[in-house]
Structure formats: C-alpha cells, structure tokens
N, C-alpha and C positions, 0 to 999 in steps of 0.2 A: 798041627802040633799044638797041644794045650800048654798054657803057661800056668804055673802054680800061683795061686792067690794067697797072700799072706794077710791075715786079719789081725789088727792090733787094737781091739776095743776093750781089753781088760782094764780094770781100775788099778791105779797105782796110788799108794798113800803119799801125801805130802804134809809137810809141817813147816810153817814160817815163824820165825821170831825176828821182828824188825824194830828198829828204834828210829822212826821217822824217815826211813829210807824205803827203797823198793826191793823186791825179791822176785824170783821166778822158780818154777818147777824145774826138774831135770828135763833135758831134751829127750824126746822119744820119736821113733820112726813114724812117719805119717804114711798110711797105706791107701787112703781113699779120700774123696772129696766131702766127706761128712763133717758135721760140726764136731768140735771138741766137747768134752763133758767135764764138768767140775761140780763137786758137792762139798760144801763146808759143813763139817760135822761138829766142830767146836771152835770157838773164838773167845778171846779174853773179853771180860766185861760185856759192854754193849757195843763193842767195836765192829767195824766193817772194813772191807777192802774192795777196790775196784780192779778188775782183771780183763785182760785181752790177750789174743794170740800173738806169738812171735815165732819166727822160723829161721833156719839156716840149713846149710848142706853138709855140716860136719858132725852135728850132734854134740859138739863140745862147747864148753863155756867160751864166750867171745862174742864177736859180732853177730847180731841178729837183726832181722828185719820185722817191722810191724806188719802183720798180714791180716789185721782186723777190719780194714776199710772203715775205721771210725767206730766200730761196735765195741762198746765196753760194758761190763756187767758189775753190779754191786752185789757183794756177798756178805750175808750175816749168818749167824748160826742157823743151820737147817736149810739154807738156800741150796737148790740144785738147778743148774742151768746148762743148756747147750750153748757153746760159744762159737759163733760164726767166725770163719776164717777162710783165707784163700791160699793156704800153704801148698796144697796139692796142685791147684790150678796155676800157681806161679812157678812150679817146678822145684820147690824146696822139698827136701827129704826128711827133715826133722822139725818137730814143733815143741814148744814149751808154752806155759801160761805165765805171763808177766803180771805181777800184782803190785799195787801201791796202797798203803794204809790210808784210810780216809781221815785219820787224825794224826797229828804230828807228835806222837808219843809211842812208847814201847808197847807192842801188842804181839799176840801169838794166835795163829790160826792153824787148824788141821782139817784134813778131809781126804777126798779121793778125786782123781782126775784121769782122763784118757784123751789121747789125741784124736781118736776116732770113736764115734758114738753109735755105730751100727753094730 
C-alpha cells in the first residue's frame, strides 16, 4: 500500500515589527528533513536580525524547542538562506523561525519563508 506524501515547500509571507524584543513566524507543518528557507525582502534602515529554527507538536503559540543545533543566520535586506534544523529528525510536527533584532531599537522586516526547502 502506498502512503500519500504531503509537500510543504511553498513560500509564506512574514512581517516583523519589534522594539528590542524577539519575534517568530507562524508555525507550519514540517513534512521532511530538508532545511527551512527564508528570504528577507525588506528591512528598516540598515538593520539586521538573527534567525534560527524552533519546533513543537501543536503548531500553536506556546512552548517551543530550539532545533537549530547552534546554527543561526544573519539576515539583511536581500538575504536568502536555507536554515538548518532537526525538527523532523527529533519527531516534531511543526516549525517556525525565531528571530532577534541585532540592534536594541524598533525595526521592521518582511519576506518569505518555508519550513521545507525541497
């Protein structure tokens, strides 16, 4: 019997407005062991943020586990990166990207992301 494979690599828009705090994307279903994908299309002034993968089994806001194994990525306007993660391998069902502004002031960033990059 064949099982149906669900692919979840389409891009989803994100927008962050933070004031010296941290933010995350919405959680999305993780369907394979590929890297996540993020592209920063716009950001205020010459700001940047650092991002890494987090995961949980509910897909809802609340407790999440860092699944980055120490890999973190700096994003500026125009930056596109594959984000290493161990969401699927650790048995979690949902993934989000956690971001921290690299400067302690108000900033805004926009772009696209996906939990699966294949």
